[in-house]
Chimera marker file (.cmm) of the C-alpha trace (Angstrom):
<marker_set name="trace">
<marker id="1" x="-79.362" y="8.713" z="-68.369" r="1" g="1" b="0" radius="0.5"/>
<marker id="2" x="-80.478" y="9.086" z="-64.795" r="1" g="1" b="0" radius="0.5"/>
<marker id="3" x="-78.625" y="11.814" z="-62.947" r="1" g="1" b="0" radius="0.5"/>
<marker id="4" x="-77.203" y="11.516" z="-59.468" r="1" g="1" b="0" radius="0.5"/>
<marker id="5" x="-78.610" y="14.193" z="-57.170" r="1" g="1" b="0" radius="0.5"/>
<marker id="6" x="-75.566" y="14.194" z="-54.895" r="1" g="1" b="0" radius="0.5"/>
<marker id="7" x="-72.929" y="14.857" z="-57.558" r="1" g="1" b="0" radius="0.5"/>
<marker id="8" x="-73.282" y="17.784" z="-59.963" r="1" g="1" b="0" radius="0.5"/>
<marker id="9" x="-72.570" y="17.046" z="-63.614" r="1" g="1" b="0" radius="0.5"/>
<marker id="10" x="-71.349" y="20.544" z="-64.311" r="1" g="1" b="0" radius="0.5"/>
<marker id="11" x="-70.459" y="23.855" z="-62.793" r="1" g="1" b="0" radius="0.5"/>
<marker id="12" x="-73.162" y="26.401" z="-63.519" r="1" g="1" b="0" radius="0.5"/>
<marker id="13" x="-71.964" y="29.768" z="-64.726" r="1" g="1" b="0" radius="0.5"/>
<marker id="14" x="-73.366" y="33.142" z="-63.837" r="1" g="1" b="0" radius="0.5"/>
<marker id="15" x="-75.967" y="31.669" z="-61.481" r="1" g="1" b="0" radius="0.5"/>
<marker id="16" x="-75.953" y="30.601" z="-57.887" r="1" g="1" b="0" radius="0.5"/>
<marker id="17" x="-74.973" y="26.928" z="-58.000" r="1" g="1" b="0" radius="0.5"/>
<marker id="18" x="-75.529" y="26.660" z="-54.256" r="1" g="1" b="0" radius="0.5"/>
<marker id="19" x="-77.159" y="28.863" z="-51.654" r="1" g="1" b="0" radius="0.5"/>
<marker id="20" x="-74.151" y="31.185" z="-51.183" r="1" g="1" b="0" radius="0.5"/>
<marker id="21" x="-74.314" y="34.623" z="-52.714" r="1" g="1" b="0" radius="0.5"/>
<marker id="22" x="-71.474" y="35.454" z="-55.068" r="1" g="1" b="0" radius="0.5"/>
<marker id="23" x="-70.015" y="38.885" z="-55.424" r="1" g="1" b="0" radius="0.5"/>
<marker id="24" x="-70.481" y="40.657" z="-58.740" r="1" g="1" b="0" radius="0.5"/>
<marker id="25" x="-66.782" y="40.167" z="-59.522" r="1" g="1" b="0" radius="0.5"/>
<marker id="26" x="-66.967" y="36.413" z="-58.880" r="1" g="1" b="0" radius="0.5"/>
<marker id="27" x="-70.016" y="36.117" z="-61.147" r="1" g="1" b="0" radius="0.5"/>
<marker id="28" x="-68.301" y="38.055" z="-63.944" r="1" g="1" b="0" radius="0.5"/>
<marker id="29" x="-65.197" y="35.870" z="-63.623" r="1" g="1" b="0" radius="0.5"/>
<marker id="30" x="-67.301" y="32.709" z="-63.643" r="1" g="1" b="0" radius="0.5"/>
<marker id="31" x="-69.247" y="33.817" z="-66.712" r="1" g="1" b="0" radius="0.5"/>
<marker id="32" x="-66.055" y="34.734" z="-68.566" r="1" g="1" b="0" radius="0.5"/>
<marker id="33" x="-64.516" y="31.380" z="-67.658" r="1" g="1" b="0" radius="0.5"/>
<marker id="34" x="-67.577" y="29.522" z="-68.979" r="1" g="1" b="0" radius="0.5"/>
<marker id="35" x="-67.638" y="31.501" z="-72.203" r="1" g="1" b="0" radius="0.5"/>
<marker id="36" x="-63.946" y="30.856" z="-72.734" r="1" g="1" b="0" radius="0.5"/>
<marker id="37" x="-64.495" y="27.122" z="-72.151" r="1" g="1" b="0" radius="0.5"/>
<marker id="38" x="-67.378" y="27.191" z="-74.631" r="1" g="1" b="0" radius="0.5"/>
<marker id="39" x="-65.192" y="28.881" z="-77.258" r="1" g="1" b="0" radius="0.5"/>
<marker id="40" x="-62.444" y="26.281" z="-76.785" r="1" g="1" b="0" radius="0.5"/>
<marker id="41" x="-64.929" y="23.392" z="-77.020" r="1" g="1" b="0" radius="0.5"/>
<marker id="42" x="-66.436" y="24.792" z="-80.219" r="1" g="1" b="0" radius="0.5"/>
<marker id="43" x="-62.947" y="25.329" z="-81.673" r="1" g="1" b="0" radius="0.5"/>
<marker id="44" x="-61.888" y="21.774" z="-80.812" r="1" g="1" b="0" radius="0.5"/>
<marker id="45" x="-65.054" y="20.308" z="-82.326" r="1" g="1" b="0" radius="0.5"/>
<marker id="46" x="-64.610" y="22.319" z="-85.531" r="1" g="1" b="0" radius="0.5"/>
<marker id="47" x="-60.891" y="21.526" z="-85.635" r="1" g="1" b="0" radius="0.5"/>
<marker id="48" x="-61.706" y="17.816" z="-85.550" r="1" g="1" b="0" radius="0.5"/>
<marker id="49" x="-64.359" y="18.226" z="-88.250" r="1" g="1" b="0" radius="0.5"/>
<marker id="50" x="-67.413" y="17.811" z="-86.011" r="1" g="1" b="0" radius="0.5"/>
<marker id="51" x="-70.524" y="19.922" z="-86.135" r="1" g="1" b="0" radius="0.5"/>
<marker id="52" x="-71.160" y="22.128" z="-83.142" r="1" g="1" b="0" radius="0.5"/>
<marker id="53" x="-74.878" y="21.728" z="-82.601" r="1" g="1" b="0" radius="0.5"/>
<marker id="54" x="-76.034" y="20.215" z="-79.274" r="1" g="1" b="0" radius="0.5"/>
<marker id="55" x="-77.681" y="17.057" z="-80.611" r="1" g="1" b="0" radius="0.5"/>
<marker id="56" x="-74.656" y="16.139" z="-82.723" r="1" g="1" b="0" radius="0.5"/>
<marker id="57" x="-72.230" y="16.695" z="-79.857" r="1" g="1" b="0" radius="0.5"/>
<marker id="58" x="-74.462" y="14.704" z="-77.505" r="1" g="1" b="0" radius="0.5"/>
<marker id="59" x="-74.501" y="11.757" z="-79.931" r="1" g="1" b="0" radius="0.5"/>
<marker id="60" x="-70.751" y="11.967" z="-80.474" r="1" g="1" b="0" radius="0.5"/>
<marker id="61" x="-70.123" y="11.950" z="-76.724" r="1" g="1" b="0" radius="0.5"/>
<marker id="62" x="-72.677" y="9.256" z="-75.857" r="1" g="1" b="0" radius="0.5"/>
<marker id="63" x="-71.488" y="6.906" z="-78.620" r="1" g="1" b="0" radius="0.5"/>
<marker id="64" x="-67.963" y="7.057" z="-77.232" r="1" g="1" b="0" radius="0.5"/>
<marker id="65" x="-68.904" y="6.596" z="-73.572" r="1" g="1" b="0" radius="0.5"/>
<marker id="66" x="-70.046" y="3.324" z="-72.067" r="1" g="1" b="0" radius="0.5"/>
<marker id="67" x="-70.628" y="4.792" z="-68.636" r="1" g="1" b="0" radius="0.5"/>
<marker id="68" x="-72.499" y="8.055" z="-68.119" r="1" g="1" b="0" radius="0.5"/>
<marker id="69" x="-74.293" y="9.734" z="-70.989" r="1" g="1" b="0" radius="0.5"/>
<marker id="70" x="-75.171" y="13.393" z="-71.359" r="1" g="1" b="0" radius="0.5"/>
<marker id="71" x="-78.361" y="15.152" z="-72.389" r="1" g="1" b="0" radius="0.5"/>
<marker id="72" x="-78.909" y="17.675" z="-75.158" r="1" g="1" b="0" radius="0.5"/>
<marker id="73" x="-79.651" y="20.275" z="-72.475" r="1" g="1" b="0" radius="0.5"/>
<marker id="74" x="-76.292" y="19.678" z="-70.777" r="1" g="1" b="0" radius="0.5"/>
<marker id="75" x="-74.391" y="19.928" z="-74.066" r="1" g="1" b="0" radius="0.5"/>
<marker id="76" x="-76.306" y="23.088" z="-74.979" r="1" g="1" b="0" radius="0.5"/>
<marker id="77" x="-75.116" y="24.622" z="-71.703" r="1" g="1" b="0" radius="0.5"/>
<marker id="78" x="-71.518" y="23.690" z="-72.535" r="1" g="1" b="0" radius="0.5"/>
<marker id="79" x="-71.776" y="25.171" z="-76.020" r="1" g="1" b="0" radius="0.5"/>
<marker id="80" x="-73.466" y="28.392" z="-74.923" r="1" g="1" b="0" radius="0.5"/>
<marker id="81" x="-71.174" y="29.092" z="-71.990" r="1" g="1" b="0" radius="0.5"/>
<marker id="82" x="-73.811" y="28.439" z="-69.345" r="1" g="1" b="0" radius="0.5"/>
<marker id="83" x="-71.915" y="25.556" z="-67.707" r="1" g="1" b="0" radius="0.5"/>
<marker id="84" x="-68.665" y="23.612" z="-67.619" r="1" g="1" b="0" radius="0.5"/>
<marker id="85" x="-68.844" y="19.793" z="-67.497" r="1" g="1" b="0" radius="0.5"/>
<marker id="86" x="-67.670" y="17.784" z="-64.508" r="1" g="1" b="0" radius="0.5"/>
<marker id="87" x="-64.022" y="16.730" z="-64.436" r="1" g="1" b="0" radius="0.5"/>
<marker id="88" x="-64.965" y="13.205" z="-65.546" r="1" g="1" b="0" radius="0.5"/>
<marker id="89" x="-66.885" y="14.464" z="-68.573" r="1" g="1" b="0" radius="0.5"/>
<marker id="90" x="-64.223" y="17.056" z="-69.383" r="1" g="1" b="0" radius="0.5"/>
<marker id="91" x="-61.569" y="14.312" z="-69.447" r="1" g="1" b="0" radius="0.5"/>
<marker id="92" x="-63.787" y="12.217" z="-71.731" r="1" g="1" b="0" radius="0.5"/>
<marker id="93" x="-64.398" y="15.199" z="-74.051" r="1" g="1" b="0" radius="0.5"/>
<marker id="94" x="-60.682" y="15.935" z="-74.240" r="1" g="1" b="0" radius="0.5"/>
<marker id="95" x="-59.889" y="12.303" z="-75.085" r="1" g="1" b="0" radius="0.5"/>
<marker id="96" x="-62.687" y="12.180" z="-77.654" r="1" g="1" b="0" radius="0.5"/>
<marker id="97" x="-61.446" y="15.345" z="-79.372" r="1" g="1" b="0" radius="0.5"/>
<marker id="98" x="-57.778" y="14.432" z="-78.888" r="1" g="1" b="0" radius="0.5"/>
<marker id="99" x="-57.003" y="17.706" z="-77.156" r="1" g="1" b="0" radius="0.5"/>
<marker id="100" x="-55.259" y="18.454" z="-73.902" r="1" g="1" b="0" radius="0.5"/>
<marker id="101" x="-57.655" y="18.430" z="-70.926" r="1" g="1" b="0" radius="0.5"/>
<marker id="102" x="-55.781" y="21.401" z="-69.439" r="1" g="1" b="0" radius="0.5"/>
<marker id="103" x="-56.212" y="23.385" z="-72.625" r="1" g="1" b="0" radius="0.5"/>
<marker id="104" x="-59.894" y="22.497" z="-72.914" r="1" g="1" b="0" radius="0.5"/>
<marker id="105" x="-60.673" y="23.480" z="-69.321" r="1" g="1" b="0" radius="0.5"/>
<marker id="106" x="-58.310" y="26.372" z="-68.682" r="1" g="1" b="0" radius="0.5"/>
<marker id="107" x="-56.857" y="27.390" z="-72.050" r="1" g="1" b="0" radius="0.5"/>
<marker id="108" x="-53.301" y="26.685" z="-70.893" r="1" g="1" b="0" radius="0.5"/>
<marker id="109" x="-50.672" y="24.697" z="-72.726" r="1" g="1" b="0" radius="0.5"/>
<marker id="110" x="-50.999" y="23.211" z="-76.171" r="1" g="1" b="0" radius="0.5"/>
<marker id="111" x="-54.402" y="22.406" z="-77.659" r="1" g="1" b="0" radius="0.5"/>
<marker id="112" x="-53.192" y="19.173" z="-79.222" r="1" g="1" b="0" radius="0.5"/>
<marker id="113" x="-52.719" y="16.219" z="-76.914" r="1" g="1" b="0" radius="0.5"/>
<marker id="114" x="-49.337" y="14.944" z="-78.012" r="1" g="1" b="0" radius="0.5"/>
<marker id="115" x="-48.345" y="11.321" z="-77.663" r="1" g="1" b="0" radius="0.5"/>
<marker id="116" x="-44.866" y="10.719" z="-76.406" r="1" g="1" b="0" radius="0.5"/>
<marker id="117" x="-42.686" y="10.867" z="-79.545" r="1" g="1" b="0" radius="0.5"/>
<marker id="118" x="-40.802" y="7.747" z="-78.468" r="1" g="1" b="0" radius="0.5"/>
<marker id="119" x="-44.093" y="5.803" z="-78.734" r="1" g="1" b="0" radius="0.5"/>
<marker id="120" x="-44.458" y="6.681" z="-82.428" r="1" g="1" b="0" radius="0.5"/>
<marker id="121" x="-42.583" y="5.041" z="-85.267" r="1" g="1" b="0" radius="0.5"/>
<marker id="122" x="-40.824" y="7.100" z="-87.943" r="1" g="1" b="0" radius="0.5"/>
<marker id="123" x="-43.724" y="6.805" z="-90.414" r="1" g="1" b="0" radius="0.5"/>
<marker id="124" x="-46.248" y="7.717" z="-87.713" r="1" g="1" b="0" radius="0.5"/>
<marker id="125" x="-44.267" y="10.832" z="-86.750" r="1" g="1" b="0" radius="0.5"/>
<marker id="126" x="-44.051" y="11.847" z="-90.422" r="1" g="1" b="0" radius="0.5"/>
<marker id="127" x="-47.787" y="11.295" z="-90.868" r="1" g="1" b="0" radius="0.5"/>
<marker id="128" x="-48.612" y="13.280" z="-87.737" r="1" g="1" b="0" radius="0.5"/>
<marker id="129" x="-46.296" y="16.140" z="-88.742" r="1" g="1" b="0" radius="0.5"/>
<marker id="130" x="-47.839" y="16.245" z="-92.220" r="1" g="1" b="0" radius="0.5"/>
<marker id="131" x="-51.381" y="16.116" z="-90.846" r="1" g="1" b="0" radius="0.5"/>
<marker id="132" x="-50.688" y="19.057" z="-88.545" r="1" g="1" b="0" radius="0.5"/>
<marker id="133" x="-49.663" y="21.224" z="-91.490" r="1" g="1" b="0" radius="0.5"/>
<marker id="134" x="-53.030" y="20.729" z="-93.228" r="1" g="1" b="0" radius="0.5"/>
<marker id="135" x="-55.841" y="23.260" z="-93.047" r="1" g="1" b="0" radius="0.5"/>
<marker id="136" x="-59.249" y="22.237" z="-91.663" r="1" g="1" b="0" radius="0.5"/>
<marker id="137" x="-60.724" y="21.405" z="-95.096" r="1" g="1" b="0" radius="0.5"/>
<marker id="138" x="-57.887" y="19.033" z="-95.975" r="1" g="1" b="0" radius="0.5"/>
<marker id="139" x="-57.849" y="17.483" z="-92.502" r="1" g="1" b="0" radius="0.5"/>
<marker id="140" x="-61.568" y="16.792" z="-92.799" r="1" g="1" b="0" radius="0.5"/>
<marker id="141" x="-61.109" y="15.281" z="-96.274" r="1" g="1" b="0" radius="0.5"/>
<marker id="142" x="-58.273" y="13.063" z="-95.047" r="1" g="1" b="0" radius="0.5"/>
<marker id="143" x="-60.230" y="11.885" z="-92.005" r="1" g="1" b="0" radius="0.5"/>
<marker id="144" x="-63.266" y="11.159" z="-94.167" r="1" g="1" b="0" radius="0.5"/>
<marker id="145" x="-61.107" y="9.088" z="-96.485" r="1" g="1" b="0" radius="0.5"/>
<marker id="146" x="-59.498" y="7.200" z="-93.593" r="1" g="1" b="0" radius="0.5"/>
<marker id="147" x="-62.859" y="6.526" z="-91.965" r="1" g="1" b="0" radius="0.5"/>
<marker id="148" x="-64.167" y="5.018" z="-95.198" r="1" g="1" b="0" radius="0.5"/>
<marker id="149" x="-61.109" y="2.961" z="-96.060" r="1" g="1" b="0" radius="0.5"/>
<marker id="150" x="-59.572" y="1.910" z="-92.745" r="1" g="1" b="0" radius="0.5"/>
<marker id="151" x="-60.271" y="-1.187" z="-90.750" r="1" g="1" b="0" radius="0.5"/>
<marker id="152" x="-62.292" y="0.008" z="-87.734" r="1" g="1" b="0" radius="0.5"/>
<marker id="153" x="-60.059" y="-0.468" z="-84.708" r="1" g="1" b="0" radius="0.5"/>
<marker id="154" x="-62.418" y="1.353" z="-82.370" r="1" g="1" b="0" radius="0.5"/>
<marker id="155" x="-65.718" y="3.195" z="-82.551" r="1" g="1" b="0" radius="0.5"/>
<marker id="156" x="-64.212" y="6.572" z="-81.579" r="1" g="1" b="0" radius="0.5"/>
<marker id="157" x="-62.376" y="6.985" z="-84.882" r="1" g="1" b="0" radius="0.5"/>
<link id1="1" id2="2" r="1" g="1" b="0" radius="0.2"/>
<link id1="2" id2="3" r="1" g="1" b="0" radius="0.2"/>
<link id1="3" id2="4" r="1" g="1" b="0" radius="0.2"/>
<link id1="4" id2="5" r="1" g="1" b="0" radius="0.2"/>
<link id1="5" id2="6" r="1" g="1" b="0" radius="0.2"/>
<link id1="6" id2="7" r="1" g="1" b="0" radius="0.2"/>
<link id1="7" id2="8" r="1" g="1" b="0" radius="0.2"/>
<link id1="8" id2="9" r="1" g="1" b="0" radius="0.2"/>
<link id1="9" id2="10" r="1" g="1" b="0" radius="0.2"/>
<link id1="10" id2="11" r="1" g="1" b="0" radius="0.2"/>
<link id1="11" id2="12" r="1" g="1" b="0" radius="0.2"/>
<link id1="12" id2="13" r="1" g="1" b="0" radius="0.2"/>
<link id1="13" id2="14" r="1" g="1" b="0" radius="0.2"/>
<link id1="14" id2="15" r="1" g="1" b="0" radius="0.2"/>
<link id1="15" id2="16" r="1" g="1" b="0" radius="0.2"/>
<link id1="16" id2="17" r="1" g="1" b="0" radius="0.2"/>
<link id1="17" id2="18" r="1" g="1" b="0" radius="0.2"/>
<link id1="18" id2="19" r="1" g="1" b="0" radius="0.2"/>
<link id1="19" id2="20" r="1" g="1" b="0" radius="0.2"/>
<link id1="20" id2="21" r="1" g="1" b="0" radius="0.2"/>
<link id1="21" id2="22" r="1" g="1" b="0" radius="0.2"/>
<link id1="22" id2="23" r="1" g="1" b="0" radius="0.2"/>
<link id1="23" id2="24" r="1" g="1" b="0" radius="0.2"/>
<link id1="24" id2="25" r="1" g="1" b="0" radius="0.2"/>
<link id1="25" id2="26" r="1" g="1" b="0" radius="0.2"/>
<link id1="26" id2="27" r="1" g="1" b="0" radius="0.2"/>
<link id1="27" id2="28" r="1" g="1" b="0" radius="0.2"/>
<link id1="28" id2="29" r="1" g="1" b="0" radius="0.2"/>
<link id1="29" id2="30" r="1" g="1" b="0" radius="0.2"/>
<link id1="30" id2="31" r="1" g="1" b="0" radius="0.2"/>
<link id1="31" id2="32" r="1" g="1" b="0" radius="0.2"/>
<link id1="32" id2="33" r="1" g="1" b="0" radius="0.2"/>
<link id1="33" id2="34" r="1" g="1" b="0" radius="0.2"/>
<link id1="34" id2="35" r="1" g="1" b="0" radius="0.2"/>
<link id1="35" id2="36" r="1" g="1" b="0" radius="0.2"/>
<link id1="36" id2="37" r="1" g="1" b="0" radius="0.2"/>
<link id1="37" id2="38" r="1" g="1" b="0" radius="0.2"/>
<link id1="38" id2="39" r="1" g="1" b="0" radius="0.2"/>
<link id1="39" id2="40" r="1" g="1" b="0" radius="0.2"/>
<link id1="40" id2="41" r="1" g="1" b="0" radius="0.2"/>
<link id1="41" id2="42" r="1" g="1" b="0" radius="0.2"/>
<link id1="42" id2="43" r="1" g="1" b="0" radius="0.2"/>
<link id1="43" id2="44" r="1" g="1" b="0" radius="0.2"/>
<link id1="44" id2="45" r="1" g="1" b="0" radius="0.2"/>
<link id1="45" id2="46" r="1" g="1" b="0" radius="0.2"/>
<link id1="46" id2="47" r="1" g="1" b="0" radius="0.2"/>
<link id1="47" id2="48" r="1" g="1" b="0" radius="0.2"/>
<link id1="48" id2="49" r="1" g="1" b="0" radius="0.2"/>
<link id1="49" id2="50" r="1" g="1" b="0" radius="0.2"/>
<link id1="50" id2="51" r="1" g="1" b="0" radius="0.2"/>
<link id1="51" id2="52" r="1" g="1" b="0" radius="0.2"/>
<link id1="52" id2="53" r="1" g="1" b="0" radius="0.2"/>
<link id1="53" id2="54" r="1" g="1" b="0" radius="0.2"/>
<link id1="54" id2="55" r="1" g="1" b="0" radius="0.2"/>
<link id1="55" id2="56" r="1" g="1" b="0" radius="0.2"/>
<link id1="56" id2="57" r="1" g="1" b="0" radius="0.2"/>
<link id1="57" id2="58" r="1" g="1" b="0" radius="0.2"/>
<link id1="58" id2="59" r="1" g="1" b="0" radius="0.2"/>
<link id1="59" id2="60" r="1" g="1" b="0" radius="0.2"/>
<link id1="60" id2="61" r="1" g="1" b="0" radius="0.2"/>
<link id1="61" id2="62" r="1" g="1" b="0" radius="0.2"/>
<link id1="62" id2="63" r="1" g="1" b="0" radius="0.2"/>
<link id1="63" id2="64" r="1" g="1" b="0" radius="0.2"/>
<link id1="64" id2="65" r="1" g="1" b="0" radius="0.2"/>
<link id1="65" id2="66" r="1" g="1" b="0" radius="0.2"/>
<link id1="66" id2="67" r="1" g="1" b="0" radius="0.2"/>
<link id1="67" id2="68" r="1" g="1" b="0" radius="0.2"/>
<link id1="68" id2="69" r="1" g="1" b="0" radius="0.2"/>
<link id1="69" id2="70" r="1" g="1" b="0" radius="0.2"/>
<link id1="70" id2="71" r="1" g="1" b="0" radius="0.2"/>
<link id1="71" id2="72" r="1" g="1" b="0" radius="0.2"/>
<link id1="72" id2="73" r="1" g="1" b="0" radius="0.2"/>
<link id1="73" id2="74" r="1" g="1" b="0" radius="0.2"/>
<link id1="74" id2="75" r="1" g="1" b="0" radius="0.2"/>
<link id1="75" id2="76" r="1" g="1" b="0" radius="0.2"/>
<link id1="76" id2="77" r="1" g="1" b="0" radius="0.2"/>
<link id1="77" id2="78" r="1" g="1" b="0" radius="0.2"/>
<link id1="78" id2="79" r="1" g="1" b="0" radius="0.2"/>
<link id1="79" id2="80" r="1" g="1" b="0" radius="0.2"/>
<link id1="80" id2="81" r="1" g="1" b="0" radius="0.2"/>
<link id1="81" id2="82" r="1" g="1" b="0" radius="0.2"/>
<link id1="82" id2="83" r="1" g="1" b="0" radius="0.2"/>
<link id1="83" id2="84" r="1" g="1" b="0" radius="0.2"/>
<link id1="84" id2="85" r="1" g="1" b="0" radius="0.2"/>
<link id1="85" id2="86" r="1" g="1" b="0" radius="0.2"/>
<link id1="86" id2="87" r="1" g="1" b="0" radius="0.2"/>
<link id1="87" id2="88" r="1" g="1" b="0" radius="0.2"/>
<link id1="88" id2="89" r="1" g="1" b="0" radius="0.2"/>
<link id1="89" id2="90" r="1" g="1" b="0" radius="0.2"/>
<link id1="90" id2="91" r="1" g="1" b="0" radius="0.2"/>
<link id1="91" id2="92" r="1" g="1" b="0" radius="0.2"/>
<link id1="92" id2="93" r="1" g="1" b="0" radius="0.2"/>
<link id1="93" id2="94" r="1" g="1" b="0" radius="0.2"/>
<link id1="94" id2="95" r="1" g="1" b="0" radius="0.2"/>
<link id1="95" id2="96" r="1" g="1" b="0" radius="0.2"/>
<link id1="96" id2="97" r="1" g="1" b="0" radius="0.2"/>
<link id1="97" id2="98" r="1" g="1" b="0" radius="0.2"/>
<link id1="98" id2="99" r="1" g="1" b="0" radius="0.2"/>
<link id1="99" id2="100" r="1" g="1" b="0" radius="0.2"/>
<link id1="100" id2="101" r="1" g="1" b="0" radius="0.2"/>
<link id1="101" id2="102" r="1" g="1" b="0" radius="0.2"/>
<link id1="102" id2="103" r="1" g="1" b="0" radius="0.2"/>
<link id1="103" id2="104" r="1" g="1" b="0" radius="0.2"/>
<link id1="104" id2="105" r="1" g="1" b="0" radius="0.2"/>
<link id1="105" id2="106" r="1" g="1" b="0" radius="0.2"/>
<link id1="106" id2="107" r="1" g="1" b="0" radius="0.2"/>
<link id1="107" id2="108" r="1" g="1" b="0" radius="0.2"/>
<link id1="108" id2="109" r="1" g="1" b="0" radius="0.2"/>
<link id1="109" id2="110" r="1" g="1" b="0" radius="0.2"/>
<link id1="110" id2="111" r="1" g="1" b="0" radius="0.2"/>
<link id1="111" id2="112" r="1" g="1" b="0" radius="0.2"/>
<link id1="112" id2="113" r="1" g="1" b="0" radius="0.2"/>
<link id1="113" id2="114" r="1" g="1" b="0" radius="0.2"/>
<link id1="114" id2="115" r="1" g="1" b="0" radius="0.2"/>
<link id1="115" id2="116" r="1" g="1" b="0" radius="0.2"/>
<link id1="116" id2="117" r="1" g="1" b="0" radius="0.2"/>
<link id1="117" id2="118" r="1" g="1" b="0" radius="0.2"/>
<link id1="118" id2="119" r="1" g="1" b="0" radius="0.2"/>
<link id1="119" id2="120" r="1" g="1" b="0" radius="0.2"/>
<link id1="120" id2="121" r="1" g="1" b="0" radius="0.2"/>
<link id1="121" id2="122" r="1" g="1" b="0" radius="0.2"/>
<link id1="122" id2="123" r="1" g="1" b="0" radius="0.2"/>
<link id1="123" id2="124" r="1" g="1" b="0" radius="0.2"/>
<link id1="124" id2="125" r="1" g="1" b="0" radius="0.2"/>
<link id1="125" id2="126" r="1" g="1" b="0" radius="0.2"/>
<link id1="126" id2="127" r="1" g="1" b="0" radius="0.2"/>
<link id1="127" id2="128" r="1" g="1" b="0" radius="0.2"/>
<link id1="128" id2="129" r="1" g="1" b="0" radius="0.2"/>
<link id1="129" id2="130" r="1" g="1" b="0" radius="0.2"/>
<link id1="130" id2="131" r="1" g="1" b="0" radius="0.2"/>
<link id1="131" id2="132" r="1" g="1" b="0" radius="0.2"/>
<link id1="132" id2="133" r="1" g="1" b="0" radius="0.2"/>
<link id1="133" id2="134" r="1" g="1" b="0" radius="0.2"/>
<link id1="134" id2="135" r="1" g="1" b="0" radius="0.2"/>
<link id1="135" id2="136" r="1" g="1" b="0" radius="0.2"/>
<link id1="136" id2="137" r="1" g="1" b="0" radius="0.2"/>
<link id1="137" id2="138" r="1" g="1" b="0" radius="0.2"/>
<link id1="138" id2="139" r="1" g="1" b="0" radius="0.2"/>
<link id1="139" id2="140" r="1" g="1" b="0" radius="0.2"/>
<link id1="140" id2="141" r="1" g="1" b="0" radius="0.2"/>
<link id1="141" id2="142" r="1" g="1" b="0" radius="0.2"/>
<link id1="142" id2="143" r="1" g="1" b="0" radius="0.2"/>
<link id1="143" id2="144" r="1" g="1" b="0" radius="0.2"/>
<link id1="144" id2="145" r="1" g="1" b="0" radius="0.2"/>
<link id1="145" id2="146" r="1" g="1" b="0" radius="0.2"/>
<link id1="146" id2="147" r="1" g="1" b="0" radius="0.2"/>
<link id1="147" id2="148" r="1" g="1" b="0" radius="0.2"/>
<link id1="148" id2="149" r="1" g="1" b="0" radius="0.2"/>
<link id1="149" id2="150" r="1" g="1" b="0" radius="0.2"/>
<link id1="150" id2="151" r="1" g="1" b="0" radius="0.2"/>
<link id1="151" id2="152" r="1" g="1" b="0" radius="0.2"/>
<link id1="152" id2="153" r="1" g="1" b="0" radius="0.2"/>
<link id1="153" id2="154" r="1" g="1" b="0" radius="0.2"/>
<link id1="154" id2="155" r="1" g="1" b="0" radius="0.2"/>
<link id1="155" id2="156" r="1" g="1" b="0" radius="0.2"/>
<link id1="156" id2="157" r="1" g="1" b="0" radius="0.2"/>
</marker_set>
C-alpha cells in the first residue's frame, strides 16, 4: 500500500493541489466537479447493491485489484467529494461497478457499460434486458441468488 510520491493518486478538490493559487471560480468549479463525481460513485455503488461506506468500498476495490490498493482515507475522499481518483483507479472502479468510465468521471453518456450486442447470445441479451427492467431490490435479490448458486468464474462477481 505504499504510495508513490511522484504520481498523485487523486485530484484534490477545493484545495491547492500544487503551489499555484486558483481563482475563486476555479475552486468552485473543482468542488462542484468532485461532488458530482462523488454522487455518481455513490449511485453506482448503490445501483450494484454495494454499501457506500469507506471501509466496504476499500475492501471491494482492493479485493478486485492485484496491483495498487487504496486506503480508507482515499475512498472517504472519493465518497465525500474531496477528491477524484487517478485515471487508473477510475478505470478500475468503472470496470468493477460495470459502469461507463466516462459517465463515472464526467457524467456524460450512459451509466451502464454496454457490451457489444453482437458479442451476446440471444439468451444473454434477453437476460440483460430483463435484468435492466428490475428495480434495485429485485436486482440485489437476483445477484445474491446468482452469487450463491453460480460456479465462481472470477472473484469480481
